[in-house]
C-alpha positions as CSV (number, residue, x, y, z in Angstrom):
1,M,-28.6,-20.2,-0.8
2,N,-26.3,-20.7,-3.8
3,C,-26.5,-17.7,-5.8
4,S,-26.0,-19.5,-9.1
5,D,-29.3,-21.2,-8.5
6,H,-31.4,-17.9,-8.1
7,R,-32.2,-16.4,-11.5
8,D,-33.9,-13.4,-9.8
9,I,-30.6,-12.1,-8.5
10,N,-29.4,-9.6,-11.0
11,T,-27.8,-7.1,-8.7
12,L,-26.0,-6.9,-5.4
13,V,-29.0,-5.4,-3.9
14,D,-31.1,-8.4,-4.8
15,L,-28.4,-10.6,-3.1
16,L,-28.2,-8.7,0.3
17,R,-32.0,-8.4,0.4
18,E,-32.3,-12.2,-0.1
19,R,-29.8,-12.8,2.5
20,A,-31.6,-10.5,5.0
21,T,-34.8,-12.1,4.3
22,Q,-33.7,-15.7,4.7
23,N,-31.2,-15.1,7.6
24,P,-31.7,-11.7,9.1
25,S,-30.0,-12.6,12.4
26,L,-26.9,-14.4,10.9
27,V,-23.7,-12.4,11.5
28,A,-22.2,-11.5,8.0
29,Y,-19.2,-9.4,9.2
30,R,-17.0,-9.2,12.2
31,F,-14.4,-6.5,12.4
32,L,-11.4,-6.8,14.9
33,V,-11.2,-3.3,16.3
34,D,-7.7,-4.0,17.9
35,G,-6.8,-6.6,15.4
36,E,-6.9,-9.1,18.1
37,T,-9.9,-10.0,20.4
38,Q,-12.1,-6.8,20.5
39,F,-14.7,-7.0,17.7
40,V,-18.0,-5.6,16.6
41,S,-20.3,-7.4,14.4
42,L,-23.1,-6.8,11.7
43,T,-25.9,-9.1,10.8
44,Y,-27.5,-9.4,7.4
45,G,-30.6,-7.8,8.6
46,A,-28.8,-4.9,10.4
47,L,-26.7,-4.3,7.1
48,D,-30.0,-4.2,5.1
49,R,-31.6,-1.8,7.6
50,Q,-28.6,0.5,7.7
51,S,-28.2,0.3,4.1
52,K,-31.7,1.5,3.4
53,A,-31.4,4.3,5.9
54,I,-28.3,5.7,4.2
55,A,-29.9,5.1,0.7
56,A,-33.0,7.0,1.9
57,H,-31.1,9.9,2.8
58,L,-29.1,9.9,-0.4
59,Q,-32.3,9.7,-2.5
60,S,-33.4,13.0,-0.8
61,I,-30.3,14.8,-1.8
62,C,-29.2,13.4,-5.2
63,Q,-30.4,11.5,-8.3
64,P,-29.6,7.9,-9.3
65,G,-26.4,7.6,-11.2
66,E,-24.6,10.5,-9.4
67,R,-21.3,9.7,-7.7
68,A,-20.7,9.6,-4.0
69,L,-17.2,9.6,-2.5
70,L,-16.7,7.2,0.2
71,L,-14.0,8.3,2.9
72,Y,-14.0,5.7,5.7
73,Q,-11.4,3.9,7.9
74,P,-11.6,0.2,7.4
75,G,-14.7,-1.1,9.4
76,L,-18.4,-1.9,9.3
77,E,-19.4,1.8,8.7
78,Y,-17.7,1.6,5.3
79,I,-19.5,-1.6,4.4
80,S,-22.8,0.0,5.3
81,A,-22.2,3.2,3.3
82,F,-21.1,1.2,0.2
83,F,-24.4,-0.8,0.3
84,G,-26.2,2.4,1.0
85,C,-25.0,3.8,-2.4
86,L,-26.1,0.6,-4.3
87,Y,-29.6,0.7,-2.5
88,A,-30.0,4.3,-3.7
89,G,-28.9,3.6,-7.3
90,V,-25.9,6.0,-6.6
91,V,-22.3,5.2,-7.9
92,A,-20.1,4.4,-5.1
93,V,-16.5,5.9,-5.3
94,P,-14.3,4.3,-2.7
95,A,-11.0,6.1,-1.6
96,Y,-8.5,6.2,0.9
97,P,-9.4,8.3,3.8
98,P,-7.1,11.4,4.2
99,R,-4.7,11.4,7.2
100,P,-4.0,14.3,9.2
101,N,-1.4,16.6,7.7
102,R,-1.3,14.7,4.4
103,S,-1.8,15.8,0.9
104,L,-5.4,15.7,-0.5
105,E,-4.0,15.6,-3.9
106,R,-5.2,12.1,-4.7
107,I,-8.8,12.7,-3.4
108,E,-9.0,16.0,-5.2
109,A,-8.0,14.2,-8.5
110,I,-10.5,11.4,-8.1
111,L,-13.2,14.1,-7.2
112,A,-12.4,16.1,-10.4
113,D,-12.6,13.0,-12.6
114,A,-15.7,11.3,-11.1
115,K,-17.5,14.7,-10.6
116,A,-18.9,13.4,-7.2
117,T,-21.6,15.6,-5.6
118,V,-21.8,13.8,-2.3
119,A,-19.1,12.6,0.2
120,L,-20.0,10.1,2.8
121,S,-17.9,9.5,5.9
122,S,-17.9,9.3,9.6
123,Q,-18.3,11.9,12.2
124,S,-14.8,11.1,13.5
125,I,-13.1,11.6,10.2
126,L,-14.9,14.7,9.3
127,S,-13.7,16.3,12.6
128,V,-10.1,15.3,11.7
129,I,-10.1,16.7,8.2
130,S,-12.3,19.8,8.7
131,R,-9.3,22.1,8.7
132,Q,-8.0,20.6,5.5
133,L,-11.3,21.1,3.8
134,E,-11.1,24.9,4.4
135,Q,-7.9,24.8,2.1
136,V,-9.5,23.0,-0.8
137,P,-12.3,24.6,-2.5
138,S,-13.3,21.7,-4.5
139,L,-14.0,19.6,-1.5
140,Q,-16.1,22.5,0.1
141,T,-18.6,22.1,-2.7
142,L,-19.6,18.6,-1.8
143,H,-22.6,17.6,0.2
144,W,-20.8,15.9,3.2
145,V,-22.7,13.2,5.1
146,A,-21.7,11.6,8.3
147,T,-23.6,8.4,8.1
148,D,-23.2,7.3,11.6
149,T,-25.3,10.3,12.6
150,L,-28.3,9.2,10.4
151,A,-31.3,7.9,12.2
152,E,-32.0,4.1,11.3
153,T,-35.7,5.0,11.0
154,L,-35.0,6.7,7.7
155,A,-35.0,3.0,6.3
156,D,-38.9,3.3,6.3
157,N,-38.5,6.1,3.7
158,W,-36.5,4.0,1.2
159,Q,-37.7,3.6,-2.4
160,E,-36.3,0.8,-4.2
161,P,-34.3,2.0,-7.3
162,S,-34.7,0.6,-10.9
163,L,-31.6,-1.5,-11.4
164,T,-30.4,-4.0,-13.8
165,S,-27.1,-6.0,-14.2
166,D,-25.8,-3.4,-16.5
167,T,-26.3,-0.6,-13.8
168,L,-23.0,0.8,-12.7
169,A,-22.3,-0.2,-9.2
170,F,-19.2,1.6,-8.4
171,L,-15.8,3.2,-9.7
172,Q,-12.7,1.3,-8.8
173,Y,-10.0,4.0,-9.2
174,T,-6.5,2.5,-10.1
175,S,-4.3,2.9,-7.0
176,G,-1.2,4.4,-8.4
177,S,-2.2,7.4,-10.3
178,T,-2.7,11.0,-8.9
179,A,-2.4,13.3,-11.9
180,T,-4.5,11.3,-14.2
181,P,-6.6,8.7,-12.2
182,K,-8.7,6.3,-14.0
183,G,-11.9,5.0,-12.7
184,V,-12.9,1.6,-13.8
185,M,-16.6,1.2,-14.3
186,I,-17.8,-2.0,-12.4
187,A,-21.5,-2.9,-13.1
188,H,-23.6,-5.3,-11.0
189,G,-23.5,-7.9,-13.7
190,N,-19.5,-7.7,-13.7
191,L,-19.5,-8.2,-10.0
192,L,-21.9,-11.1,-9.8
193,H,-20.0,-13.0,-12.6
194,N,-16.7,-12.5,-11.1
195,L,-18.0,-13.5,-7.6
196,G,-19.5,-16.7,-9.1
197,A,-16.0,-17.4,-10.7
198,I,-14.2,-16.9,-7.3
199,H,-16.9,-19.0,-5.5
200,R,-16.4,-21.9,-7.8
201,C,-12.6,-22.0,-8.1
202,F,-12.2,-21.3,-4.3
203,G,-14.4,-24.0,-3.5
204,H,-16.6,-21.9,-1.1
205,S,-19.6,-23.1,0.7
206,P,-21.8,-21.8,3.5
207,E,-19.3,-23.6,5.9
208,S,-16.3,-21.6,4.7
209,Q,-14.8,-18.9,6.9
210,G,-12.7,-16.0,5.9
211,V,-10.2,-13.8,7.6
212,I,-9.2,-10.6,5.6
213,W,-7.0,-7.6,6.4
214,L,-6.8,-6.2,2.9
215,P,-7.8,-2.6,2.2
216,P,-11.5,-2.4,1.4
217,Y,-11.1,0.4,-1.0
218,H,-9.4,-1.7,-3.7
219,D,-10.6,-4.8,-5.8
220,M,-9.0,-7.4,-3.8
221,G,-10.2,-6.3,-0.3
222,L,-13.6,-5.1,-1.4
223,I,-14.7,-7.9,-3.9
224,G,-12.7,-10.8,-2.5
225,G,-13.0,-9.9,1.2
226,V,-16.4,-8.1,1.6
227,L,-18.5,-9.2,-1.5
228,Q,-17.3,-12.8,-1.7
229,P,-18.5,-13.8,1.8
230,L,-22.0,-12.2,1.1
231,Y,-22.1,-14.1,-2.1
232,G,-21.1,-17.5,-0.6
233,G,-23.3,-17.0,2.4
234,F,-20.4,-17.5,4.9
235,G,-18.8,-15.6,7.7
236,V,-15.7,-13.4,7.5
237,V,-13.5,-11.7,10.2
238,L,-12.1,-8.3,8.9
239,M,-9.3,-6.3,10.4
240,S,-7.5,-3.1,9.4
241,P,-4.5,-3.4,7.2
242,L,-2.7,-1.3,9.6
243,M,-3.2,-3.8,12.4
244,F,-1.4,-6.5,10.1
245,L,1.4,-4.3,9.1
246,Q,2.1,-3.2,12.7
247,R,2.0,-6.8,13.9
248,P,1.7,-9.5,11.2
249,L,1.1,-12.2,14.0
250,R,-2.3,-10.8,14.2
251,W,-3.3,-12.1,10.8
252,L,-2.2,-15.7,11.6
253,E,-3.7,-15.6,15.1
254,A,-7.1,-14.6,13.7
255,I,-6.9,-17.5,11.2
256,S,-6.1,-19.8,14.0
257,R,-8.7,-18.4,16.4
258,Y,-11.8,-18.3,13.9
259,G,-10.6,-21.4,12.1
260,A,-10.4,-19.7,8.6
261,T,-10.6,-21.7,5.5
262,T,-9.8,-18.9,3.1
263,S,-7.3,-16.0,3.6
264,G,-4.7,-14.5,1.7
265,G,-2.9,-11.4,0.2
266,P,0.0,-10.2,-2.0
267,N,3.3,-12.0,-2.0
268,F,4.8,-9.5,0.4
269,A,2.3,-10.5,3.2
270,Y,3.7,-13.9,3.4
271,D,7.4,-12.8,3.3
272,L,6.5,-10.2,6.1
273,C,5.2,-13.2,8.3
274,V,8.3,-15.1,7.9
275,R,10.5,-12.2,8.8
276,K,8.6,-10.5,11.6
277,I,7.1,-13.5,13.4
278,P,10.1,-15.3,15.3
279,P,9.7,-18.9,16.2
280,N,8.8,-18.4,19.8
281,Q,5.8,-16.3,18.8
282,R,4.4,-19.0,16.4
283,E,3.7,-21.4,19.3
284,G,0.0,-22.1,19.7
285,L,-1.0,-21.3,16.2
286,D,-3.3,-23.8,14.6
287,L,-3.4,-23.3,10.7
288,S,-4.6,-26.7,9.8
289,R,-8.0,-25.5,8.8
290,W,-6.5,-22.9,6.3
291,E,-7.6,-24.6,2.9
292,L,-6.9,-21.9,0.5
293,A,-4.1,-19.2,0.8
294,F,-4.6,-17.0,-2.2
295,N,-1.6,-15.2,-3.4
296,G,-1.9,-12.3,-6.0
297,A,-1.8,-8.6,-6.8
298,E,1.9,-8.4,-7.3
299,P,4.7,-10.7,-8.5
300,I,4.6,-14.2,-7.0
301,Y,8.0,-15.7,-5.9
302,H,8.2,-19.4,-5.2
303,E,11.0,-18.8,-2.7
304,V,8.6,-16.8,-0.5
305,M,6.0,-19.6,-0.7
306,E,8.7,-22.1,0.2
307,R,10.0,-20.1,3.2
308,F,6.5,-19.6,4.4
309,T,5.6,-23.3,4.2
310,E,8.9,-24.3,5.9
311,A,8.2,-21.6,8.7
312,F,4.5,-22.6,9.3
313,A,4.1,-26.3,8.4
314,P,4.8,-27.3,12.0
315,Y,1.6,-25.4,12.9
316,G,-0.6,-27.1,10.2
317,F,-0.2,-25.1,7.2
318,R,0.1,-27.2,4.0
319,R,2.0,-26.3,0.9
320,E,-1.0,-27.1,-1.5
321,A,-3.1,-24.5,0.4
322,F,-1.2,-21.9,-1.6
323,Y,-3.3,-20.6,-4.4
324,P,-1.4,-18.3,-6.9
325,C,-3.9,-16.2,-9.0
326,Y,-4.1,-13.3,-11.4
327,G,-6.4,-10.4,-11.8
328,L,-6.8,-6.8,-12.1
329,A,-9.5,-4.1,-11.5
330,E,-10.3,-3.7,-15.2
331,A,-11.5,-7.5,-15.1
332,T,-13.4,-6.7,-11.8
333,L,-11.0,-9.0,-9.9
334,I,-9.9,-12.5,-10.7
335,V,-8.9,-13.6,-14.2
336,S,-7.1,-16.9,-13.7
337,G,-6.6,-19.6,-10.8
338,G,-5.9,-23.3,-10.6
339,E,-7.4,-26.3,-8.9
340,K,-7.8,-25.7,-5.3
341,T,-6.3,-28.8,-3.9
342,A,-3.3,-28.8,-6.4
343,Q,0.3,-27.8,-5.8
344,P,1.3,-24.6,-7.3
345,V,2.8,-25.1,-10.8
346,L,6.4,-24.0,-11.3
347,K,8.6,-23.8,-14.4
348,T,12.4,-23.2,-14.3
349,V,13.6,-21.1,-17.4
350,Q,16.5,-19.1,-18.4
351,A,16.5,-15.8,-16.5
352,T,18.4,-13.9,-19.2
353,A,16.1,-15.1,-22.1
354,L,13.0,-14.2,-19.9
355,E,14.4,-10.5,-19.6
356,E,14.3,-10.4,-23.3
357,N,10.7,-11.8,-23.2
358,Q,11.8,-15.2,-24.5
359,V,11.0,-18.6,-22.8
360,S,13.9,-21.1,-23.0
361,Y,13.9,-24.4,-20.8
362,D,17.3,-25.3,-22.3
363,F,20.8,-24.8,-20.8
364,V,19.5,-23.5,-17.5
365,T,22.4,-23.2,-15.2
366,P,22.3,-22.1,-11.5
367,E,23.5,-18.8,-12.3
368,N,21.0,-18.3,-15.1
369,R,17.8,-19.6,-13.8
370,R,14.5,-18.2,-12.8
371,T,11.5,-20.2,-11.5
372,V,8.2,-18.7,-12.5
373,V,4.9,-19.5,-10.8
374,G,1.7,-20.5,-12.6
375,C,-1.3,-18.4,-11.9
376,G,-3.8,-21.0,-13.0
377,Q,-6.1,-21.2,-16.1
378,S,-8.8,-19.1,-17.4
379,L,-12.0,-19.3,-15.4
380,G,-15.3,-20.5,-17.0
381,D,-16.6,-18.7,-19.9
382,Q,-13.8,-16.2,-20.0
383,K,-10.8,-16.4,-22.4
384,I,-7.1,-15.6,-21.9
385,V,-4.8,-15.0,-25.0
386,I,-1.2,-13.9,-25.3
387,V,-0.7,-11.3,-28.1
388,D,2.4,-9.6,-29.6
389,P,1.9,-6.0,-28.3
390,Q,3.6,-4.5,-31.5
391,T,2.1,-6.7,-34.1
392,L,-1.2,-7.5,-32.4
393,K,-0.8,-11.1,-33.7
394,R,-1.5,-14.0,-31.3
395,C,1.5,-15.7,-29.7
396,E,2.0,-19.4,-29.5
397,D,2.5,-21.4,-26.4
398,N,5.7,-20.6,-24.4
399,Q,5.9,-17.2,-26.2
400,V,5.9,-14.2,-24.2
401,G,3.5,-11.3,-25.0
402,E,0.8,-9.2,-23.5
403,I,-2.1,-10.8,-21.6
404,W,-5.5,-10.1,-23.2
405,V,-8.7,-11.1,-21.6
406,C,-12.4,-11.2,-22.7
407,G,-15.6,-12.3,-20.9
408,P,-18.6,-11.2,-18.8
409,S,-16.3,-9.9,-16.0
410,I,-14.5,-7.2,-18.0
411,A,-15.6,-3.9,-16.7
412,Q,-17.4,-1.3,-18.9
413,G,-14.4,0.9,-19.4
414,Y,-12.8,3.9,-17.8
415,W,-15.1,6.6,-16.5
416,G,-15.3,9.7,-18.9
417,K,-12.4,8.4,-21.0
418,T,-13.7,7.3,-24.3
419,K,-10.3,7.1,-26.0
420,E,-8.5,5.1,-23.4
421,T,-11.6,2.8,-23.2
422,K,-11.5,2.1,-26.8
423,E,-7.7,1.4,-26.7
424,I,-7.7,-0.8,-23.5
425,F,-11.0,-2.4,-23.6
426,K,-11.9,-2.9,-27.3
427,A,-8.6,-4.3,-28.6
428,S,-8.7,-6.7,-31.6
429,I,-6.4,-9.5,-32.6
430,I,-5.0,-9.0,-36.2
431,E,-6.7,-11.5,-38.6
432,S,-9.2,-12.7,-36.1
433,S,-12.9,-12.2,-35.8
434,Q,-13.1,-12.8,-32.1
435,E,-14.8,-10.4,-29.7
436,P,-12.9,-7.4,-28.4
437,F,-10.4,-8.1,-25.7
438,L,-9.1,-6.1,-22.6
439,R,-5.3,-5.3,-22.8
440,T,-3.9,-5.9,-19.4
441,G,-0.6,-4.3,-19.9
442,D,0.9,-7.3,-18.1
443,L,3.4,-9.6,-20.0
444,G,3.2,-13.3,-19.7
445,F,3.0,-16.8,-21.6
446,L,0.8,-19.9,-21.6
447,A,2.1,-23.3,-21.3
448,E,-0.5,-26.1,-21.4
449,G,-3.2,-23.6,-20.5
450,E,-1.3,-22.4,-17.5
451,L,-0.7,-18.7,-17.2
452,F,2.8,-17.4,-16.1
453,V,3.0,-13.7,-15.6
454,T,6.5,-12.3,-16.3
455,G,6.4,-8.6,-16.0
456,R,4.7,-5.4,-17.0
457,L,4.4,-3.9,-20.7
458,K,4.2,-0.5,-19.1
459,D,6.4,0.8,-16.3
460,V,3.8,0.3,-13.4
461,I,5.5,-0.5,-10.1
462,I,3.7,-3.0,-7.8
463,I,4.6,-3.0,-4.2
464,N,2.6,-4.4,-1.2
465,G,-0.2,-5.2,-3.7
466,R,-0.7,-1.6,-4.8
467,N,0.2,-0.1,-8.3
468,Y,2.2,3.1,-8.5
469,Y,2.8,4.9,-11.8
470,P,6.6,6.0,-12.1
471,Q,5.5,9.4,-13.6
472,D,3.7,10.3,-10.2
473,L,6.5,9.2,-8.1
474,E,9.0,11.1,-10.3
475,R,6.9,14.3,-10.3
476,T,6.9,14.2,-6.4
477,V,10.7,13.6,-6.4
478,E,11.4,16.5,-8.7
479,Q,9.2,18.8,-6.5
480,S,10.8,17.5,-3.3
481,H,14.0,19.7,-3.6
482,S,15.3,22.6,-5.8
483,L,18.6,20.8,-6.7
484,I,16.8,18.0,-8.6
485,R,16.7,18.5,-12.4
486,P,13.2,18.4,-13.9
487,N,12.3,15.4,-16.1
488,C,15.5,13.9,-14.9
489,S,14.5,11.2,-12.4
490,A,13.4,7.6,-12.8
491,S,11.7,5.3,-10.4
492,F,11.6,1.4,-10.6
493,S,11.4,-1.6,-8.2
494,V,14.0,-4.2,-7.6
495,E,13.6,-7.7,-5.9
496,V,15.1,-7.8,-2.4
497,K,14.7,-11.1,-0.6
498,G,11.4,-12.0,-2.5
499,E,9.9,-8.7,-1.9
500,E,9.6,-5.6,-4.4
501,R,11.3,-2.5,-3.1
502,L,11.3,1.0,-4.6
503,V,14.4,2.7,-6.1
504,I,14.8,6.5,-7.1
505,V,17.3,7.6,-9.4
506,A,17.7,11.4,-9.9
507,E,20.0,14.0,-11.6
508,V,21.2,17.1,-9.6
509,E,21.3,20.6,-11.2
510,R,24.5,21.3,-13.3
511,H,25.3,24.7,-11.7
512,Y,25.2,23.2,-8.3
513,R,27.4,20.2,-9.1
514,E,30.1,22.5,-10.7
515,N,30.2,24.7,-7.5
516,R,29.6,22.1,-4.9
517,W,29.4,18.5,-5.6
518,D,33.1,18.1,-6.8
519,Q,34.5,19.8,-3.9
520,T,36.7,17.2,-2.1
521,Q,38.4,19.3,0.6
522,S,37.4,18.4,4.1
523,E,35.6,21.5,4.9
524,N,33.7,21.6,1.7
525,G,33.4,17.8,1.9
526,A,31.4,18.1,5.1
527,A,29.1,20.8,3.4
528,Q,28.7,18.4,0.5
529,S,27.7,15.6,2.8
530,S,25.1,17.8,4.4
531,K,23.7,18.8,1.2
532,V,23.6,15.2,0.0
533,K,21.6,14.2,3.1
534,A,19.3,17.1,2.7
535,V,18.3,16.1,-0.8
536,I,18.0,12.3,0.0
537,Q,15.9,13.2,3.1
538,S,13.6,15.3,1.1
539,I,13.1,12.7,-1.4
540,R,12.2,10.1,1.2
541,R,10.0,12.5,3.1
542,A,8.1,13.6,-0.1
543,V,7.5,9.9,-1.3
544,S,6.4,8.9,2.0
545,Q,3.9,11.8,2.4
546,Y,2.3,11.7,-1.0
547,H,2.4,8.0,-1.8
548,D,2.8,6.1,1.6
549,L,5.8,4.4,0.3
550,Q,9.2,3.8,1.8
551,V,12.2,4.2,-0.6
552,Y,14.7,1.4,-0.4
553,A,17.6,3.1,-2.3
554,I,18.2,6.6,-3.9
555,A,21.0,7.3,-6.4
556,L,22.0,10.9,-7.1
557,L,23.5,11.2,-10.6
558,K,25.6,13.9,-12.5
559,P,23.8,15.9,-15.1
560,G,23.2,13.6,-18.2
561,G,23.3,10.4,-16.2
562,I,19.7,9.4,-16.8
563,P,19.4,7.1,-19.9
564,K,16.9,8.8,-22.4
565,T,15.5,8.0,-25.7
566,S,16.1,10.3,-28.7
567,S,12.9,12.1,-28.0
568,G,13.9,12.7,-24.3
569,K,11.8,9.9,-22.7
570,I,13.3,8.3,-19.6
571,Q,14.5,4.7,-20.1
572,R,13.6,3.3,-16.8
573,H,14.6,-0.3,-17.8
574,L,18.1,1.0,-18.6
575,C,18.1,2.8,-15.3
576,R,17.2,-0.2,-13.5
577,S,20.0,-2.4,-15.2
578,G,22.5,0.3,-14.6
579,F,21.5,0.5,-10.8
580,L,21.8,-3.3,-10.5
581,A,25.1,-3.4,-12.4
582,G,26.7,-0.4,-10.4
583,T,27.4,1.4,-13.7
584,L,25.3,4.7,-13.2
585,N,27.4,7.8,-13.0
586,T,26.5,8.5,-9.3
587,I,27.5,11.3,-7.1
588,E,26.0,9.4,-4.0
589,E,24.0,6.3,-3.5
């Protein structure tokens, strides 16, 4: 079945029911429990039945349109719960499951914003976090449901909800924010339109085969990894991101073993494979059936693609399989992509000019060059334009500006945030009568229709395919140790061998510096060293605990060392430049 040929399919519920009716015994999903050979599977018929059972229970405890928090480890239970919400007309709110002894701050923030009334999880997770729940009053008010304890016979009580293409399916919370999370409102129509675009540009068919390790809580893993195979009617093998990160070889082994035609991830994943899979472990891999290796969600570096191709070409990988693409949650997922069989498009420009948001192909020297990777063209009936973020006038080709997008995939806005929705989703170009555009916050330029992404308009940090807001990281840093000055820290990323890494810069308190930091005698010097290590360790520990991030470098500065505007705002760009140039007034680095 090709979904584009069926006019009666207006929602994901229609889609899954159609699959379950036509091919109930066909395996839809396999999940590698150990990341290698042990797996569990789920047919279309079983998924339909489980979803109905969960939906029937939800219908007995809440109303259509209410929000349900989903807290699961990656796996088939999460997929059943997600569709259970859709089958009930309840808005799904996927979230990272809490870890033992980890902060529940992000979950609390999402809960407060979404105003969820129900939380779905598994019995094993509930047993782990039960003690934590006792300390968080807001989580205790939820109606908690362990979906793996529900009887499948509940499916007989399911009542089909009234759904349309405009019905809200789920809230995709932006991955970086804890203090002010934003829930992107994704409707069924947005999903079907974007899934159709992916299906066409990826060249999928019922004979395709996917292998996906991406987190199912975010757009690329959920829409690209879980929903796209359902849309295209082809099989997919899933594994936990942790299994990949612990041993990247598992990803390529799964591609080889199951003959995957489509797989991919952020830039860092390919770099990790080159660095962590030595030549002697590559023997026996067969990547010859890998037709499309998508690359997105963070800056794409041609050096990484070249290194990966060189490393794995002897095992059947082809350079033209690389598929650089661009997208974001506010546009459901994909925004641009190229021809499936084409080589990635590269352009070499002046590095210094690009840092000033200018594109220059002239006088490019080895010391002043940057090769940018094209992310394809606008897909189908959507439109990409480049706009000057200050004047709101449209830019010409080869002129850097903010990337704006319009089309049926654009989400409905941010949940409960009317002002932000109007500013971001309803932007207008000066002296233009075109429909409203989505402001992506990303910088880039168009050259003969090809989109090149060059940076961020705002200071969002993208590491390992996830977005992190500097304000959240800096708040964590400033609360990690009493000797760090309030509102005097900066966070940013730097490229290290083709990978984005986190850097923290922070000022220490003036009174402590006067009494301690400048002491240089051996006895006091040892005490100073101990204090420095304590501060640095506190920063590393806090960032890891609250954001699941490893800090690449930390620079402690004397008071007044952080560049600020006249109004007191941190100038992160100058902090980054000073760090790279070694000109910051550091105590320790």
